[in-house]
N, C-alpha and C positions, 0 to 999 in steps of 0.2 A: 529340358532333359537332353543329355548328350546322346549321339547316335548309338554308341556302344551300349549305353544303359537301356535304350529302347529295345535293341536287338537281343539283349540278354534277359529281358523280362520273361517270366514264365507266362504261359497262356492265360492262367487265371488272373494275373495282375493286369495283363493287356485288356482282358474283358472288363475288368473293373474301370480301367481308364475310359473305354468306350462308353460304358454305362454312365460314367460321371458326366458325360456331355448332355445327358438327358434323353438321348435317343437310341443309344446302343448301335449306331451305324456310323460308318466312315468310308471315305473314298480317297484315292490318289489317282489323278487323271493326267495323262500326257496330252496336251493340246496339239493341234496340227502344226503349230510353230515350234514344237518340242519343249515348250515351257511346261512345268509340272504344277498342277493345282491340287491343293489338299482341302478336305472338308473342315478340318479343325487345326488351329495353330499348333497344337501338340504334335501333329504329324509332320510338321515342317522338317524335322530332323530326318524323317523317312524320305522325304523328297530329296534332301541333300545327299543321303546315302545312295539313292538310286543314281544320282548325277555324278557321283565320284568314281567314274570308270568302273562301275559295278559290272562284272562279267556276265551276270545273270539277267541284267536289264538291257533291253533293246527297244526303247520307245514303246513300252507296253501301253496300250490305249487306256486301260483302266484297271484298277485294283479296288475291289469292293468288299467291305467287311460288315458283319452283323453278329450280334450276340443273340442267340435264341431266347425268346421271351420266357419260355418255361424251362427249357433244357439247360440254359446257361452255356451252351456249347458255342465255340467260335466258328463262324462260317466265313469262307472266302470264295470269291469268284475272280479269277485272274484272266483278264482279256488282253491278249497280245495284239495280233494283227487281224483285221476284219475286212480287208479289201475284197477278198474272194467270197465273203459271206459272213454270216453270224459265227462268232467264236464257238467252237465245240471241243470238248474234251471231258474225260471221265471225272467222277467225283471220288476223291480219295479220303478215306476215314483212317486217320493215322495218329499215333501218339507223339506229337511234336514237343520236345523239351522246352524250346524257347520260341519267341516271336521270330527271331532270325531264321531258325530252321523252317518255320512255317512259310515265311516269305520267300526264302531261297527256293524251296521246293515248288511253290506255286509259280514263281517267275520262270524257272528252268523248264518245268513241264508244259506251261502254256506256250512258251517260245517253241519248244519241240513240236507241239501240236500244229502250230502255224506251218512249220516246215514239212511236217508229215503230211498234212492235208494238201499242201501245194504240190509236193512230189507225187502224191496219189492221184492228182488231177481231179479232185472233187471240189465242189463249190462251197467250201466252208473255211472259216478262219480258225485261229488257234486260241483255245482257252483251257482252263483247268479249274475244277472245283475242289476245295479242301474243307474238311471238317476236322478240327483238332479233337482227337479222341481223349476223353477225360481219363485221369488216372484210375487204377483199379479195374474191377470187373463189371462196372455198370453197363458198358457197351454190349455185354452179353445178354442183357435183359431185353426180351422182345418188345415189351411195352416202351421202354426207354428208346430203343432203336426206332420204333415207329414214330415216336414223338420227334426225335431229332431229324429224321428224314422228311417228315411232313413239314417241319419248320424250314428245313433247307429248301424244299419245293416252293414255299411261300416267298422265301428270300429270292429265289431265281425269278419267280413271277414278277417281283417288284422291279427287276432290272429290265423289263420291257422287251426281252428277246435278244439282247446283245450277246448273251451267253446261253448256250444250250448244254445241259448237263447229260451225263451218261454214267455207265458203271466203271469202276476202277478198283484198285487195291483197297481191301477192307470193306468194300460195299458189296452186298449180295443182291441176288435177283429180287428177293422179297423186299429189300430196301428200296429198289427202284419202283416197286408198286406204291410204296408210301410217298415217294417223290412225285410220282405221276398223279397222286390223289390231290395235290395242291398246285401243280403247274402243268401247262401244256408244253413247256419248253424243255423237253427231255426226250432222249432216245434210250435204247437198251432196256425198254420195258419188256415184261414177260410175254411170250407168245399168246398166252390166254387173254392178254389185253391188246393184242394186235401188234406186238413188238417182234423183233428179229431173233430173239433167243441167244443162245450161247455162241459168242464169236471166237472162242478159243481154237476150234479146228481150222477156221479160215486164217487166223493169225499165224498159226503154226505152218500152214501150207505156204503162206507168203514168205516167211523166213527161209524155208527150205528152197523156194524159188531163187532167193538171193544167193544162197549157198551154191546153187547150180551155176548161176551167172559168174560168181567169183572163181569157181573151178575152171569154167570154160575160158574166162579171160586169161587165166594163168597157164592155159594149155595143158590142164591136168585131167581132162575128160569129165566123167560124170561122178555121181555119188557111189556108184557100184564099187564095192571093195574098199571104200574109204572109212576111216575111223573118226567118229565125232564124239568129243568130250563135252558133256553138258553140266553146267552148274545150275542146279535148281530143277525141281520136278513139279511145278505147279500145273494148272490146267493146260496152258499153252505148251509147256515143255513136254508134258505127257503126250499130247497130240503130235508133237514133233517127232517123238520116238517112233510112233506108228508110221509117219510119213517117211522117215529115214530108212527104216528097215524094209519098207515096201520098195524102196529104190536101191536096195542091196547094200546099204551101209551098216556098219556095226556101231554100237553106242555104248559109251561108258558114262553113266550119269550119277550125280551125287545130290543129296538133299539132307536137310537137318531134321526132317520128320521121319521117324522110324516107320510110322504107319504108311506114309506115302511111299517110302522105299519098298516096303513089303508088297504093297498093292501093285506097283509098277512092275516089280520083278516077277510077280505071279502072272500078271497080265501078258507079259512078253517072255514067258518061260521057255517057249520053243524058238525064240529068235536070238540073234547074236547081241544080246543086251546084258550089260552088267550094271548093277545098281549098288551104290555104296552109301551107307548112312554115315554122316560126318558131323563133327561139332561145328558150331557157328564160326569159330575162329580157324577152321581147317582150310588152308589155301592150296592143298595138294593138287586139286583139279587143274590149277593153272600151270603146273609143271608136267602134266601128263602129256607124253608124246602123242600127237594126233594130227590128222589132216585139217580138222576144223575145230575150233573151240567155240562153244555157244554159251555165253553168259545169259542166264534166263531168270536171275533172281533180282536183287536190288541194284540200284545205280552206284556209280563211283568205283566199280570193281577193277577197272583198268587204270592203274596208277603206278607211281614209282616203285612200289613194293612188288606188284604182281607182273608188270610188263617184263622185267628182266627174267622172270621165271618161265615165260611162255616157251613151249616146245611145239609150236604150230606155225603155219604160214598164213592161216586165214582165221579171223575172228568174226563171227556172225551169229548173233543171238537175239533173243526176244526182249531182254530187259531194256528199260528206258534209261537214258543218261548214263551209259556204261563208262564213259570217260570221266574221271574225277575232275580233270582240267581239260577243257575242250581243245586248246591249242597245244599245250605242252605234251599231253599224253598221246595225241594224234601224231605229233612229230616223233615221239619216242618209238611208237610202233613203226612208223615209216623208216626210221633209222635202222631198225632191226629187220627190215624187208618183210614185214608182216602186213598183209592186206586186211584192213579193218573196214567192215561194212557198217556204216552208221545206223544206229537203231531206228532213227526216225525215217530212214529210207526203207528198211525191210520189215518192220513190225506194224505196218499200216493197217492190216486187215481187220483189226478190232473196230476201228472207227469206220472203215469202209463198210463193214458188215451191218452197222447200225445207223450210219449217218443219214441215209435216205429212206428209212423204214416207213416214213409217212406216205411214200409214193407206192406202197404195196410191195408184196413179195411174190417171187416165182420160185418153183422148185429148183430150177437151175438158172438163176438170174444172170443174164449176160452182162449186166452192169457190174456184177461182182466177179464172174468167171473171167472176164477179160484181164483182170489184174494178175491172173496166174499164167497167162499166155505169153507168147513171144512176138506178137505182131503189134498190139496197141502201143502207142508211143509212151504211155504212162504206166505200163505194166511193171511189176516188181523186177522182172528179169531185164527188161529194156532199160529202165532207169538205173539199175545197178550197173549194167554194162556201160551206159553213157557216163556215169560217174567215174568208173574205173578208167575209162579211156581219157576223160578230161584230166584226171589226176596224173596219169602217165605222161600225157602230152604236154602239160603245163608245169610239171614238177610240183604239184600240190599234194597235200595230204588228201586222203579220200574224204575225210571230214570236211575239209575246206572246199573241195569240189562239190560235195553234196549240198553244203550250205549255200554256195553260190547259185547252184541250180534252183534250190528251194526258195531263196530270197528273191530271185528274179520272178519266179512263178507266183510268189505271194503278193507281188505288186499288181497283178492282173485283176482288175475289178470284176465283180459279179456281172454277168452279161445282162441281167434284168434289173437288179436292185442296186447296183453300184456299191458305194461305200456307206450303205444305210446304217450299219451298226455304229459308225462314227457319229452320225446324226442322233442316234438313240442315246449314246453316252453324253453328248452335249446337252441333250434335253434333260437327262437325269440331273446334270449339274445345275442347269438353269432353273429347274423346278425344285431344287433343294431336296433331292431324294433322301439325303441323310437325315432330314428332319421329319420325314413323312412315315411314321410307323405307329 
């Protein structure tokens, strides 16, 4: 099969291919010498695709796939870098049209988690979990969801701890209970089960700290009196509205959900907050004059169409993978003298909030609160400032500066366990994980 043919397969066809091997499992692993090993000859084209200057691939240590025995759903665990510790990242339940869409999302998100965790100064590597949501409304059936997530938990257990899963887009708190029922390798479990609970307020506060650092670096003072335009009003973005108005900023926000718009407008009826309900294709928020633009919805929104529209000097939001093309679009923002705060630098607090929940919780946990301060070397404010200073000093884009800092930190091995997850992955290959189901 040619590379293009594999990438253009729909998810159901790819699942049939995996099941035709007799085991319904497969892997693609990058060895220490950078050679790529595949579990089945049919996946050799995938190895070739990864090696062909693929911008989303950066020596990912392992990609693991499985078809749910009863659900028939496609599961993925994408392990990027694990020198700092086990790979960790949320579990996304999303309707991917093709295998290529599935793979690109997992590669980009897991790489972003390596960098995010490194900049946050936590001892975790980068990973991401994906479940390809089947067509139709079956995903709304509670019984089916429980089956899917329990099966995903069993899949994670089989990987021996090289990947730790968590909550992400399309996955709910109740789903994490189902995952937890079949694996210990998870965080973001509900508080009733000893977990950390909703991380949205912490994530929002972290992004706002980065905004403050960007304003200070530009010599523009504080958020008092500033206008922030926000694309998207999910849980994190709604919490951001509260943080911003508390600091004296005004907010213009838009969302595609009329119910969400009405709820937020009512919640902040006495504050300088304007909410607009917009169509999915409406790009008007990008042209809105403002001090800061905050993309808080899906990725790829900063691109050749939207960047020329921008009427702001700072872009800082909660969405992942905001740049459609990491280098080209970062340079386009720089050419327009727009300060871009990379998402993996500022939206860390979701993973920080839940990453170490097995060590217990405190009402005002200093291990979490220090991320919001201005003294700890890895706080959001300090790392944002350091990134902006490096970019200015060396003529880099802010994205390039943040990546350099992150990639250097990602090479520091865990002080106790070293590069243990690399050994786990090698053991999975040696023990023929793909045949043991």
